[in-house]
VMD Tcl script that draws the C-alpha trace (Angstrom):
set ca {
  {0.02 -0.01 -0.01}
  {2.81 2.45 0.92}
  {4.58 1.75 -2.40}
  {1.54 2.48 -4.46}
  {1.05 5.83 -2.54}
  {4.69 6.67 -3.13}
  {4.40 5.95 -6.81}
  {1.20 8.12 -7.20}
  {2.78 10.87 -5.08}
  {5.87 11.03 -7.36}
  {3.64 10.97 -10.48}
  {1.50 13.83 -9.18}
  {4.55 15.80 -8.20}
  {5.99 15.36 -11.67}
  {2.75 16.45 -13.30}
  {2.51 19.47 -11.09}
  {6.09 20.43 -11.88}
  {5.52 20.11 -15.59}
  {2.29 22.15 -15.25}
  {4.27 24.85 -13.44}
  {6.97 24.86 -16.18}
  {4.20 25.19 -18.86}
  {2.65 28.12 -17.14}
  {6.08 29.74 -16.74}
  {6.88 29.18 -20.37}
  {3.49 30.69 -21.38}
  {4.03 33.77 -19.30}
  {7.53 34.32 -20.68}
  {6.26 33.99 -24.31}
  {3.24 36.24 -23.51}
  {5.58 38.90 -22.05}
  {7.94 38.78 -25.04}
  {4.99 39.25 -27.43}
  {3.61 42.18 -25.28}
  {7.02 43.94 -25.27}
  {7.37 43.51 -28.97}
  {3.96 44.97 -29.60}
  {4.71 47.84 -27.08}
  {7.90 48.66 -28.98}
  {6.14 48.70 -32.32}
  {3.38 50.93 -30.95}
  {5.90 53.29 -29.46}
  {7.86 53.56 -32.64}
  {4.64 54.32 -34.60}
  {3.54 56.91 -32.04}
  {6.91 58.60 -32.35}
  {6.59 58.70 -36.21}
  {3.12 60.18 -35.92}
  {4.51 63.16 -33.82}
  {7.68 63.29 -35.95}
  {10.00 62.36 -33.13}
  {12.86 59.80 -32.92}
  {12.23 56.64 -30.92}
  {15.48 56.36 -28.94}
  {17.35 53.16 -28.02}
  {14.79 51.10 -30.00}
  {13.49 49.50 -26.89}
  {10.80 49.73 -24.15}
  {11.45 48.76 -20.52}
  {8.89 47.15 -18.27}
  {7.82 49.62 -15.49}
  {4.99 47.57 -13.86}
  {2.77 44.52 -14.26}
  {-0.44 43.82 -12.46}
  {-3.62 41.74 -12.88}
  {-6.61 43.57 -14.44}
  {-9.84 42.86 -16.18}
  {-10.56 43.38 -19.91}
  {-13.93 44.55 -21.30}
  {-15.32 41.12 -21.26}
  {-14.48 40.80 -17.51}
  {-11.66 38.22 -18.09}
  {-8.46 38.55 -15.88}
  {-5.47 39.67 -17.83}
  {-2.04 41.15 -17.28}
  {-1.79 44.87 -17.60}
  {1.81 45.86 -18.30}
  {3.23 49.38 -18.46}
  {6.39 50.05 -20.56}
  {8.54 53.17 -20.56}
  {10.47 54.41 -23.62}
  {12.48 57.47 -24.61}
  {12.02 59.80 -27.64}
  {13.43 63.07 -28.85}
  {12.32 65.78 -31.12}
  {15.70 67.33 -31.73}
  {18.13 64.57 -30.88}
  {19.36 66.54 -27.81}
  {16.69 66.36 -25.18}
  {15.21 63.04 -24.05}
  {11.58 62.76 -23.29}
  {9.74 59.86 -21.60}
  {6.85 57.96 -23.08}
  {4.77 55.25 -21.73}
  {2.71 52.35 -23.22}
  {-0.02 50.65 -21.27}
  {-0.87 47.16 -22.52}
  {-3.95 45.19 -21.54}
  {-2.91 41.68 -22.49}
  {-1.62 42.05 -26.06}
  {-3.83 45.08 -26.84}
  {-2.49 48.66 -26.57}
  {-4.64 50.59 -24.16}
  {-2.86 53.97 -24.11}
  {0.28 55.64 -25.39}
  {1.47 58.63 -23.35}
  {4.22 61.01 -24.70}
  {5.55 63.57 -22.19}
  {7.39 66.64 -23.32}
  {8.08 70.16 -22.14}
  {4.77 71.49 -23.55}
  {2.52 68.89 -21.86}
  {1.44 65.34 -22.27}
  {0.03 63.78 -25.47}
  {-2.11 60.72 -25.02}
  {-2.72 58.58 -28.14}
}
mol new
graphics top color blue
foreach p $ca { graphics top sphere $p radius 0.5 }
foreach p [lrange $ca 0 end-1] q [lrange $ca 1 end] { graphics top cylinder $p $q radius 0.2 }
display resetview
């Protein structure tokens, strides 16, 4: 009886470990896709206002659980990026992603904030 319990216990532990690894892999791939979309959206927003997207990257500022319009739980990620109008002064921008959808792009400069 003890041997059977031991085998089932080890089997369940292995399944739980593989399930944890699958969730971790999904989260990593989802984060990579969200960052790529945030970078593309940032670059397009900079093109629209005729600014240069600096460093060709966006950095994760925060991540939290949120709900989408359908009420499903999703990750809301906020990314920061830098841009410049004149190649001398750096300005901060921010992209808010709900899952893989862009919710808001905010471009801060000396004259105020532009929200796209």
